[in-house]
C-alpha angles and dihedrals in degrees: 000000000000121000111262119237117239110281098015097106092050091046089051091049090050091051091051092046092060088065092206093144103037112164139145095272120100117243110210122214105251098202135062116346126195118188087347094303123114113247134193135171114248123177089348098307134091115256135184108258091219089056093049092050093053092047092048090051089057099259103129119199103267093217142342093269095054119107130203106251128207105214089193092055092235114123099203092052116113099173102137090219089062097050131084138154114248147139126296089253093054091045091053091048091054089064092066101045 
């Protein structure tokens, strides 16, 4: 995988957060992956790409215990149509769908 230029991951996250091309296909994070999850540095700290996409789309984390769910069950996916905030239990159930 090529090294991302500064700002590219955040630009890609912003594009995904607009949700202009929502469909049923997964959109994999094309930059740094850690344990299968997309990562980017935001404000000097590493963040989950799926979490950042939800936040940029205007979906604030409901509470500190909420987790970003992948309804598709695929951890690198950042398709806004496949992401929701939910409980740990809901997040675990998504893995087996």
